[in-house]
C-alpha positions in Angstrom: -0.1 0.0 0.0 1.3 3.4 -0.9 1.3 6.1 1.6 -0.3 9.3 0.4 2.1 12.4 0.5 0.5 14.5 3.2 2.6 17.6 2.3 0.9 20.5 0.5 2.9 20.9 -2.8 3.1 24.7 -3.0 3.9 24.4 -6.7 0.7 22.6 -7.3 -1.8 23.9 -4.7 -2.8 27.4 -3.6 -3.0 28.0 0.1 -6.7 28.0 0.5 -9.5 25.6 1.4 -10.6 23.8 -0.6 -7.2 23.2 -2.3 -7.2 24.8 -5.8 -4.5 24.3 -8.4 -1.9 27.0 -9.1 -1.0 28.2 -12.5 1.7 25.6 -12.6 -0.7 22.9 -11.5 -3.1 23.9 -14.3 -0.3 23.9 -16.9 0.8 20.4 -15.8 -2.7 19.0 -16.1 -2.9 20.4 -19.5 0.6 19.6 -20.9 0.6 16.1 -19.7 -2.6 15.0 -21.3 -4.2 14.5 -18.0 -7.1 16.9 -18.9 -7.8 14.9 -22.1 -7.7 11.5 -20.5 -9.7 12.5 -17.3 -13.2 12.3 -19.0 -12.7 8.9 -20.1 -11.6 7.6 -16.7 -13.4 9.8 -14.3 -16.1 7.3 -13.5 -13.8 4.5 -13.0 -11.7 6.8 -10.6 -14.9 7.7 -8.6 -15.8 4.2 -8.3 -12.4 3.6 -6.7 -12.6 6.4 -4.5 -16.2 5.4 -3.3 -14.6 2.3 -2.1 -12.6 4.3 0.3 -15.8 5.7 1.6 -15.1 9.3 2.4 -17.6 10.9 4.7 -16.6 14.6 4.3 -15.4 16.9 1.8 -12.1 16.9 3.5 -12.0 13.1 3.4 -13.0 13.2 -0.3 -9.9 15.7 -1.0 -7.4 13.5 0.9 -8.7 10.2 -0.2 -8.6 11.3 -3.8 -4.9 12.4 -3.2 -4.2 9.0 -1.7 -6.0 7.1 -4.4 -3.9 8.9 -7.2 -0.6 8.2 -5.3 -1.7 4.4 -5.5 -2.3 4.6 -9.3 1.4 4.4 -10.6 0.6 1.5 -12.8 -2.8 2.4 -13.8 -2.8 1.4 -17.4 -4.9 4.2 -18.6 -2.2 6.7 -17.4 0.6 5.1 -19.5 0.7 8.2 -21.9 1.0 10.4 -18.8 3.9 8.4 -17.5 5.5 8.7 -21.0 5.1 12.5 -20.9 6.7 12.8 -17.6 9.6 10.7 -18.5 10.2 12.5 -21.9 9.8 16.0 -20.4 11.6 15.5 -17.0 8.4 15.9 -15.0 7.3 14.1 -11.8 4.8 11.5 -12.6 3.3 11.4 -9.1 3.0 15.4 -9.1 1.0 15.1 -12.3 -1.2 12.5 -10.7 -1.6 14.6 -7.3 -2.6 17.6 -9.3 -5.1 15.3 -11.2 -6.6 14.5 -7.7 -8.2 18.0 -7.5 -10.1 17.3 -10.8 -11.1 13.9 -9.2 -12.1 15.4 -5.9 -14.4 18.1 -7.6 -16.0 15.3 -9.8 -16.6 13.1 -6.9 -18.2 15.7 -5.0 -20.3 16.8 -7.9 -21.7 13.1 -8.0 -22.1 13.0 -4.3 -24.0 16.2 -3.2 -24.9 14.6 0.0 -21.4 15.2 1.3 -21.6 18.6 2.5 -19.3 19.0 5.4 
């Protein structure tokens, strides 16, 4: 089991609640192809996040970050891994940025999570 990185990467996230992507994080999501791949995998990712059973918005955010840390070998992210290698980027950092998209989509699918 992979341990989620609990630190807040100031390159990716703005100092606010809920976490928001910085310009760098947004650029990473776009240039890596994550933004293009996400619509085709988001329901699968939500299903995996549902298995973690988050109870609050904070749980949803942190469990989304943890889930993305666990997806190092997720087949549908292979092109992102290739991008990271070819461009000297951190694959894990790309996925942690993508966790914000997952959190937002998850909360949209679960309006009952309000706290």
